C-alpha positions in Angstrom: 8.2 0.8 5.3 7.2 4.3 4.7 8.4 7.3 6.6 4.8 8.1 7.8 4.1 7.9 11.5 1.1 6.2 13.0 -1.4 9.0 12.0 -2.8 9.8 8.6 -1.5 13.2 7.3 -5.0 14.0 6.1 -7.3 13.0 8.9 -4.9 11.9 11.8 -6.6 8.5 12.0 -4.6 5.3 12.4 -2.4 4.0 9.6 -2.0 0.3 8.8 1.6 -0.4 8.0 2.0 -3.5 5.8 2.6 -4.7 2.3 0.0 -4.1 -0.4 -0.8 -5.3 -3.9 -1.8 -2.2 -5.8 -3.1 -1.1 -9.3 -2.0 2.2 -10.7 -3.8 3.9 -13.6 -1.4 5.8 -15.8 -2.4 9.0 -17.8 -2.5 7.0 -21.0 -5.2 4.7 -19.5 -3.0 1.7 -19.0 -2.8 0.1 -15.6 0.2 -1.3 -13.8 0.0 -3.9 -11.1 2.5 -3.9 -8.3 2.9 -6.6 -5.7 4.1 -6.5 -2.1 4.6 -2.8 -1.8 5.6 -1.5 1.6 3.1 1.2 2.3 0.7 2.6 4.9 -3.1 2.7 4.5 -5.5 5.0 6.4 -8.2 3.1 8.1 -10.7 6.0 7.6 -10.1 7.9 4.4 -8.5 4.8 2.6 -5.6 6.8 1.3 -2.5 4.7 0.5 0.9 6.3 1.3 4.0 5.1 -0.4 7.6 6.4 -0.1 8.1 8.9 -3.0 11.3 7.1 -4.0 9.4 3.9 -4.4 6.9 5.7 -6.7 9.8 6.8 -8.9 11.4 3.4 -8.8 8.1 1.8 -10.0 7.8 4.4 -12.7 4.3 5.5 -11.8 4.9 9.2 -10.7 1.9 10.4 -12.7 -0.2 7.3 -12.0 -3.1 7.1 -9.7 -3.6 4.3 -7.3 -7.1 2.9 -8.0 -7.0 -0.3 -6.0 -4.9 -1.6 -3.1 -5.3 -4.7 -0.9 -3.1 -6.2 1.8 -0.8 -8.7 0.2 -1.6 -12.4 0.4 1.9 -13.0 1.6 1.3 -10.9 4.7 -2.1 -12.6 5.4 -0.6 -16.1 4.9 2.3 -15.4 7.3 -0.2 -14.1 9.9 -2.3 -17.2 9.4 0.7 -19.6 9.8 2.0 -17.7 12.9 -1.4 -18.0 14.6 -2.0 -21.7 13.7 -1.8 -24.3 16.4 0.3 -27.4 15.5 
């Protein structure tokens, strides 16, 4: 996961640490979809925090995250772990 603690660096509210599917808009107007990114999301200001080395690895250093949602894989595993058999 990211190196951020439990509080948002901007507003000190709680961060949700999980995996996210995200869309990055690049300076040329193209968009890049990335799936299952380990990241932290602020519950209040909705800022997504990624490890800087991951941003470089994804080749989106000058891109802007325009959409992020918790990954379906995370939600599915939570549903299976809570299911009664």
